[in-house]
N, C-alpha and C positions, 0 to 999 in steps of 0.2 A: 442890764446885761443878764442873760439867762444863766442859771446855775451851771457850774462846771460839769456836773453829771449829765445834764441835758446836752451840752456841747459835745462831750465825749460820746454819748449815745448817738447823736446825729452824725458824728464823724465816723463811728463804726458802721452805721447804716450806709453811708456814702462809700466806704471802703468795700463793704459787702456787695453793694450794687455794682461797683466798678469791677470787682472780682468776678461777679456773675457775667458781666458783659465780656470780659476777657475770656472766660471759660466758654461762653457761647461762641465767641469769635473763633476760638481755637477749634471747637468742635466743628464749626462750619467750614473752617479751612481744611480740617482733616477730611470731612465729607467731600469737599470739592476736589481734594487731591485724588480720591478714588472714584474712577468712572464705573458706574454700574451698567453692565450690559444685560438687557432683558431679552428673554427668549422670543424669537420670531416664529417658532414652529418646532417641528420635530416629528418623531414617530408617533402615530395615533396612540392614545393612552391605552386602548384595549389591546394593542399589540405590544407596546413597551411593558405593560404590566405582566405579560406572560413570560418574560425573561427572568431567569433566576438571578444572575449577577453579571449584567452586561458591563464589560470593562474595555470594550472597543466598539466604536461606532464610526464607520468610514463609508465613503461613497466613491465608486468608480466614475470616471469621466462620462461613462455611458448613462449615468443616472441611477444605476442600481445601488441600493444601500447594502452594507454588510454589518452585521452585529455579532460580535464575539461574546458569547455567553460562557464565562469562565466556569461557573458552578454547574452549568448545564452541559459542559464538555462538548460544545458544539458551536457551529457558525450558522447564522441565518442570512439569507438574502431577502430583501424587501423591495417589491416592485408593485405598483398599483395597489398599495395598502394591503398587500398579501405577503405574509412571512412564510418562507420555505426553508426548512431545515436541510442543510446540505452536508452535514457531517454526522457520523455515528460514533457512539462511545465504544472504546475498546483499545487494547494495547497493540493490536495487529497493525501492520502498515496500511495507511489510508484511513485509519480511525484515530480517535483522540482520547487521551486519558490524562487527567490532572494537568490541564493546559495552564500555561503561565503568560503567554504573550502571542500577539497577532499583528500582522501588518499586511497591507495590500499594495499592489502596484496600480494606481488609479488609471493608468493608461489602458490596461486590458482586464483588470479585475482579478488577476491571479494573486495568490496570497501565500503567506507562510504562517505556520503555527508552531510554537514551541510547547512541548508537553513533557511529562516525566512518568511514563509507565514503570512501575517497580522502582521508582526513585532514580531511574536512569534518564538523564536529560536527552531529549530528541528534538530535531527540527525537521519538519516536512513542508514541502512545497506543493501547492495545489493549483489547478486551473480555476477559472472563474466559476465553474459549475460544481467544484468540489472534487474533481478527479485528481488522484495523486500523481504528481510528476516525478518527485524524487524525495529522498529522506536520508537521514543519518543520525547516529547517536553522537553525543558530545562527550568525549573522554575527559577524564580529570577527576581529582579528588574533591571531596566536599569542601566548599569554601564558605566564608562568611556571607550570609544572605541578609540583605536589607529588606525588611518587610514592613508593610504599612497596612493595617487592617488584615485582610486575608491575601494581600497582593505581594508577590515577589517582585522587587523593583529592579534588581541588577541581574548580571549573568544573562541567561537566555530570557529573562523577564524584561529585557530592554531591547528587543529585537527590532531591526529595521531592514526593509526589503527594497533593493534597488530595481528589481525586475530581472536582474542578471546575477546578482550576488546578495549575500546576507551579512549584515553587520551586527555583531554582538560585543559586549564588554567583557573581556577576559584579562584583567590586570595580572593574573598569574603568569601570563605569557610575556610579561615585561613591557606591555604597551596597553594603552587605554582601549583601542579599537582593534578587533580582529575581523577581517573581511573573508568570508568563506564562499566557496562555490556550492552548487546544489548537492554535491556528494560529500560535503564537509571538508574538502581540501582547503587549508588556509592559503588564500591568495596573497595577502599581505597583512601586516600589522602597522599601526601608526599611532602617534601620540605618546610622548614620554610620560611615565608616571610622575606625579608631582611629589615633591618632598612633603612629608607629613609630621616629622618629628617622632614618628612611631615605627621607624624602620627596624628597630630591635624586636618588635612584635609583628611578625609577618602578617598574621591574620588581621590585626587592626590596620596596618599599613595598606593591605589590599582593600579592606572595607572603605578606607578613606579615598581610594582610587576607583571605587565603584561609581557608575554613572550611566547616563543615557547618550549613546551615539545617535545623532540626528542628521538625516539627509537634508541639505539645503537645496530647495528647488532652483535657486539662483546660481548654484554651483558650490561644490565643496561640502563641508560638514561642520556641525557644532558638536561639542561634547559638554554635557552638564553634569557636574559632580553632585551626587546625591547627599553625601554626608561630609562631616568635617567643615573646614572653612568654606562657606558658600561661594562658588565661582563657576565660570564656564570658559570654554576655549572655542576659537574658530579656526578651522583648517581649510586649506585649499583642496582642489581635487586630487592633488598628488599626496595629500596627507601632511603638508608642511604647515607648521603653526603660523597663523596670521596675527592673532592677539589673544590675550587672556584678560578677563574682567572679573572683579568681585561682584557678587550679588548682594546689594545693600539696600536698606530701607527700614523704616520703623518696624515693619512686620517681622523683620529678621533679627531685631536687636535681642530679644529674649533668648532665641536659639543660640546666638553667638555668646551672649553673656553667661549662659549656663552650660556651655559646652564642657563636658568632663575631660579629665586627663586620664582616667581609668574607666574601664567599661566592664559591666557584669558579663558573665558567660553563660552559655547553655550547653548541655551535653547532647550530642546528636545520637541517633539510633545506633551508630557505629562506635560510640564511646568517645568521640572527639569533642574537645571543648572549644567552642567558637564564641567570639565576642558578640554581644548584642549592641549594635550601633544604631541609634535613632537617625532617620533621614531628616533632612531639612526641606527636600523637594519631593513633591508628589508625582508630578509628570511634567512633560515639556513637549513643545512642538514648534515647527517652523512653517510660517504661512508662505504662500506662493510668491510673495515679494521679498522673501528672505528675512523677515522679522522673526525674532525668537521670542516665544511665549513660555514663561516658566511659572508653573503652578506650585505654590508653596504648600506646606502641610497646614498652614492657616488658610482661611478662605479668600486668598488674594493671589493674583497672577500679575507678574511683572512682564512688561513688553519692552524689548530692546530692538533698536534699528540695526541695519547691516554693519554699522561701524562699531557696534557694541555700546552705544549710548542708550540709557534708559529713557523710554518715551513716556510711559504712563504705568499706573497701577489700576487694574480692573478687578471687578467682581462679576461673576456670572450668577444671574438670578432666573431660575425657572419658577416652579411652584414655591421654592424657597431659595436661599443663597446656597450655591453649590460648592462642593469640594471636588474639583475635577479629578478623575483618575485616568482620563484619556482626552486628547485634543486632536482633531483632524481638520484640515483646512481645504475646502473645495476650490475649484478653479473659478467659481463665480463669487468668491468673497464671503462664504459662510464658514462658521466654525461649528463642528459637530462635537458634542460633549457628552460624556457619561460621568456619573450616573444620570439616568432619566432619558437618555437619547434625545437631547434638546438640540436645537439649532439657534445660532446667533449670527448677527451680521458683523463683519469687521468694520469698525468705525472709519468713515472716510473712504471706503473702497469704491473705486470707480472703474 
């Protein structure tokens, strides 16, 4: 019979080997759980490299690409591998200064831009060639801003364009979504604010109701909350709530576990104290089949079907793994992603 010490040593080796097998199996399962989407194309490198901070990459159904260069205060069209600047910097009507958001109507290429000359929020509508159609300033006091890197995510930073009206998130109006005409007239509001437990602190309560209104090409709208308890809602075309779902997954666990009950503040240039609320969501978009794609602040994107069931977790990989700050879905099943101005194929698209 071998010495007890040798038996114990052999037993420990077997346990260690078994633990390694379990660890490797766990890692493999985790890897299998996340589907990696690899770039299938995009804007040529010599063109994409000339942009300062592209945070919008979209395509009209005609085939013309549009790139919103936030730090460059401009929009480019790209056709036949040629980039053309169609906006000029400035505070005057028809120009852009300190822009925060951009969206096109893919049917005709017209688009909207939100900017903030002299810190006054403004929204302008343009034709496909960059000619100004209309514009207005957005009234209201300074409100809590959810920022990520250099991006403003809420308010007019979350603009959506139907081709006839403009959708923004203005929870200070008492609703999640405000729909505006081209001259800024509120056409309707919809979406009840969610309870947050922070109703006594108006600024925190509003920040927890900040989010992304999203047009569903299949009809109706989604609303994705940016901070607080991760969740989204789906509405019909009349603005009636269809359902609400929590955004759950291993990648969200740390955010939920460490969610504070008190928030630090910052002082604005006007002397107001506003809370600093970290977002859980970086961006989101809806593909032409009505599936909702939600990009987290971690390098993962959750995909939900039209009934709100989670289909998969994906990662976008260009030259490296991407942290998307914009998603756009073309009519032929491609996903346009910034940074990098990459293209990806929607898995299983036919």
